[in-house]
N, C-alpha and C positions, 0 to 999 in steps of 0.2 A: 504495498500499500504507502501510495506518497500521498502529498498537500496541491500539486501540478495539477489543476483542473480547471477546466474552461468556465468562465462566464459571461456572460454575453457576448459573445463568441469571442474572448482575452484568455489568452493563456495569466493564473496568476498562480502565483504563489503567496499560499494560503493567506490575505488577504490584499496583498500588492501586483495589481497589472503587472506581467517585468514591461511593456514597452515604460509606463513609466519608471522603472529601475534603472534601463537603456543606454534612457535620457539623461539620462545624469552621471552613467558609470563611465559608459560609451563600447561598444564588442570589442573579444566577445570575452566574458567574463563566465564566471562558476557562480549559482544561487542555489542555496539548500536554505533547507524550510525544519523550523524548530523542531515543529512537533513531529515530523518524521522520526527526527535521532532521538526524541521521548518518548516514544511511541513502542519506536522495534526495541530498544534498549527496556523498556519494559516489557512487550512480550517473551523478554530470555529469565529477566527477576523473572520472572510469575512462571514462570517455566520451571523450574527447579523453586520454590516455594514449598517448603518440606522439608529440605533437606537443609544441613548447613555447606554455603557457598557463596564468592564471587564472581560474579561476568567484570573480564578484564579484558576490557576495549584495546583488542590490538590496529594499534596506534598509528599503521603500514598500511593500512585505509585511507585516512586522511586523517591528519596530526595537524590542523589548525589550531590557535593558540581558543584559538572561541566553542571553534565544537570542544573541544576537552575541558576545557571548563561547564560546557552547559553537563556533561555526561557524568563530572564531576560531583557536580552538582548533586546529582542524584545520587550519588553517592557508586559511581565504577568503578571499579578495578581500574590497567593498565596495564596490558602487557608492550614493554617495548623489546628495540634489536638493535640498539644505538644506543653511546652516547648521547648524542644527538636528541632523539626520544626522548631518553632518560634524563637534561634539560629542559628539555616538551612542559616533560609530563612534570616535574615538581613546577616550575615557573604556573604556568596552569594551576597549580595550589595542591596537587594530586602530593596524600603524603606516605614516604617511601612505604609504608607496610601494604601500600593499593597497589603497589607497583612491582611484577612480573618480570627480568631479563629475560629474554631468551637469542636465538641466533646461533651461527654457529661456529664467528669469530669473534669474540668477546676481547678485547682486548687489554692488557693488564691496567692501561689507564683507565678503562670504562669502568674495567670493576672496581678500579681504588676510590672512583667517585661513584659510585652507587652502591659499596659500603661507609665509605664517608657519612655518604649522603639518606641514607635508610636504603632497605632494599625487602620487598618480602620472599622472595628468594628468588635465586639463579636459575634459567633450564641448565641445566648443565649440557652440551651434545657429543663431548667425545669424553678419556683417556688423560692427553693433555692440555684441552681448557681446564681440570677439574685439578692435576698438578696448578695447574699458574694458581687460579684462582686458588688452594692452600698454602702455598707460596705468599701471594698479597695481604692474604685474610692474615696468618701469623703473623708477618710484616705488620703490619697495622692495631697488632694484638687482638684481633675480631672474627670474627667464626662466622661463616655463611652459611646462610640458609641454602639449601638445595633440590630440587631435585632431576633422577636424570632420566634424558627423553632416550625414548625405545622406542624403535623405527616396528611396526609391526608385522611389515611385508606383505602390507592391504594394496590390493592396486581403487584408491579412490576416484578411478573411473573420470577422470577431470581430464585439462589440460597438459600434457606433459611437462612445458613449461613450470606450471604453478600441484602439478604433485610431489607429496612429499616423505609418502608412508610406507612407497617401495623397496627393496630393495638395494638395485641400483641408485636408487634418489642419496642425496651427501649431509642427509641431516640424521640426527641421533644417531644409536647405537642400535646391533645387531640384539634383536629380540633371546635372541636368541645368547650371549655371553651376559644379560643382564647382571645374573650371582657374580659375576665373579669379577665386571665392574663398580656393584652395591659393596660386597666384599673393599675391594681397594680401597672404595669411600668413607667405605670405616676405622678406618685405620689414619684417616687424616685429621691431626687435630683441627684441622680451622675451618673442617667441613663439620657442617649436621645435617644429613637423609631426613627429605622428610617427608617424599612422595616420589610420584612417577608420574615425571608427560610423554604425553603423545598427541602426534597432531601431522593428520594422511594428506592432507591439499588444501584446497584454494575451489570454491564455485561446485561443491559435492552440491549433487540434484537427486541426489537419495538417500535411502538410512541403511541402508546391508551392510555396505565400505566401515558406518561406524558399529556398529553390530559386531561384528565382525572382529572389530582393532579391538570392541569396548571390554569385548570376551576374553583376547589376552591377556588384556590388562588387571581384571579381577584374578584372573589362574596367576599371574607375575603377584599380583599383589598376596595373595594366601602365601605362596614359596617366598617372597622375601620374609615375610612377617612369621613365616614356619622358621629359617634361617636367622632369625634374633633380629630384623632391623625394624622399628618406627616408620613403616608409615600411614605416614594422617592424613595424606592428600593428593587427590591426582585430577593434577591440571589437562584438561581433555584438548585441550588448544581449539582453532575453529572451521569456517571451511562451507557453512553451509552459502549453498548458494542462492542470488537470486533471481528471477523472472526477470530474464534481462530481453527477453522477446516476449511483448503480452500472446501472444497468439500460441504458444506453447502452453503445457501444460507448466503447472505454477510444482515450486522444488516445495521440499517437505515444511511445518510450520514452526515456529520453536520449540513448541508445546508439545509436536508428537518427536523430536529432538530430547527435547526435556524426558518426558516418557519411556524413551528408551532408557536416558542416563539414570534414571528411577529402574527401570527395569535389569538391565546388566551387571550395575554397579552400587544399586542403593542396603541391601546389604555390608554392605561390609567397616558403613562409621566412617568413610572416609567423609571428611569436606573436597568437594566439588570444583575447580577453575575453568573456567569457558571462557572462550578467546574472538565470542565474536569482531566481525570488522565490515564484510563488504554488506550482510548484511542491515548494520546497524545504522550504517552512511552511503550504499547506496543509490536506492535509489529515494535518498532524502537530497539527490543534487542533480542540477540539469546543470550541460552547457551552452548559453547562451551565444549564440553566431550568428551574422545580418550575410545577406548577401551579395555579393561584386559586382559578382556578371552570372549571369545565364550566355554560356556559349558552345551552339549549337558546331559537335564534332563528325564526322562522314557517316556514320551510326548511332550517335546517340544527344544526347543530352549534357550539358554539364553543368552543375550550378555549384560555382564557385565562392567559398564562402570567406571569413575574416580567422576565422578559425582554423589551426593547423594540425598534425603531428604533433609539433611539439609542446600542443594546449593537451590535449590527447591523443595516448599514444597508440594507446590500447587497440585499434586495430589492426594498425600497423604490426607491431608486437604478439598482439596472440590469435589477428584473423576478428578480432571479437565486433560483433554485431550491438547496435545502441540503436533503437528503438529515436527516427527523429524525425518531429512535426513540426506546422507550423504555429510560432504565439498567436498570428490572424486566425483563427475556427475559417476553412473553406468552409466556406457553402452548402446545405445539404446539394447529391446528385450533383458536384462538378465532375464532370473524369477528370481520373488521372494520371499525369503522364512520370514514367519513368526516369531517373535522374543520375549519374553519376557523381556523386556528393563530394568534393574533392576540397582543397584546400590550398593556399598559395605558395604553400614550399616548393623549393626543387628537387625535387621523390617522386616516381608513381609513385611511389610508398604511402604519400603522402594523401589518401583516398580515406575516405568513411565509407562507402558506400559503393556499389555497385548499384543501376539498374531496380533506384529502390521510384516507389510510386509514392509521389505526390499530387497533392493538385497544383495547378498550372501556379508557377512565382516567380517573381521580379526582380530587377535587382535593390535594391532597399530594402528587401523583408526581413523578417525574423527565424530563425529556427532552432527552434533547444531540444537535444540530445540529452535521451531519457535517462535515465540512471546512470549519473557520471560523477554522485557524489563519490566513489569510494576508487577507490587507485587510477583519480584523474589530475589533479592542483599538484597530489607528493609525486607524483612520474616526471612532468612538466619539466622541459627545458627554455633553454633561450639560443638554440636550434637558430641559423639562417639571422642573426639578432636580431631576434623576432621577444620586446618585452614578457615577461612574466605578467600573466590575466588575473584582474583583481578578481574576489572573492567575494558574497555580497553575503549575508546573512536576514534571513527572514521571520520574524517573528511574530505572527498574530498580522496588525496593522503595519508595525514595522518596519526599517530596515536596515543595519549598517553592511560601509564596505569595509570588510575585516584581514580584507588584505589586499594591499593599493598597489593599484600600475604602476609602476615605474619608470619614472621618462628616462631619452636616453641617456640626454645625460649620466642619471643614477648609473645605469650599464655601464656605458663606453667610463665612470670614472674610478669603476672597480676593479681593471685597470692598472698597472703600474708601468711606469717606461721610464727604462732604467739612464740613471747620467747621460752614463758614455755612449746613449744613442741618439 
């Protein structure tokens, strides 16, 4: 669900007309709805009602400070994968005891930052990382709480670039080695083992892979406890998908996901952590862009818009689909025209959609890319020296720019020319 709806033929974000924002901010820009962010967080929190749990928002989906602050105010924890994300979480007012540090390549400086600033746990992904964390913790006179991320060798049946739970993926330790690794961790005085971590991928559209992975986690929990380890927390990752194409069957609901967790792990007496990102932020955002030209090609029409692959890279990187709609609703019964919708970057890969049917469009009109709130702004770049585009948050009747568009001078002046040139 989202809160982007037509009112009197004009697309609105909650109670604000999108053209009104475009007139003040300029295009392209990202636009988020606070109501959708709040609703989606509550869906996960409610799904685990009756269990000791914490919903840790996966910041990699969208790490704008306003988004983090909104979720933190609701009690969300944060799942971070870098020192930068940790610093962002703290700057948004998230206490260390609600921050989980994931990722396979944590540096000693990042470990030190989190230990000094406060951390709920480190999700350790390898033996070398475990050794490094132990050394850093001992050097500070502290003890680092850890889970060990296990790779259950479960096929999440998702895009190859976002699968993380198969044996050939770089994440975690093979579940077959878990007993050995936990025994090693128990001997390290700078570490405190508190639980198990698992995450099998992103944009999952069925529950069967979760069920297979969580059954393995349940068996491992019992085995590790029998071997003398204290397992009180299970970090189950995230990855539940969203419906990028409105015509497709919807992925499982958070309530169904929560019921699966209760059925497979509810008898273990463990605190449950989940780390949703895409489902909280994805449909909470759109990318608004303006048509620059309508170009007639040899066998097709091109809709050339002012957003580009540097602003939204998912179609170029993942062959990802985003529904694309006009901001001014087409009249009923108008015949649609197939367009290739492309940006101005000098690469053929700067293509958002091919043969996409829309009502006839003209230069100057606005279109919106749906489901762009996750992995949109956070993956953007200044390729072709195109400034990063603004982010805007709507809450009811009000809106605010939560990341401004830099000027060309701002962008250029970040470079430094040596005196000897």
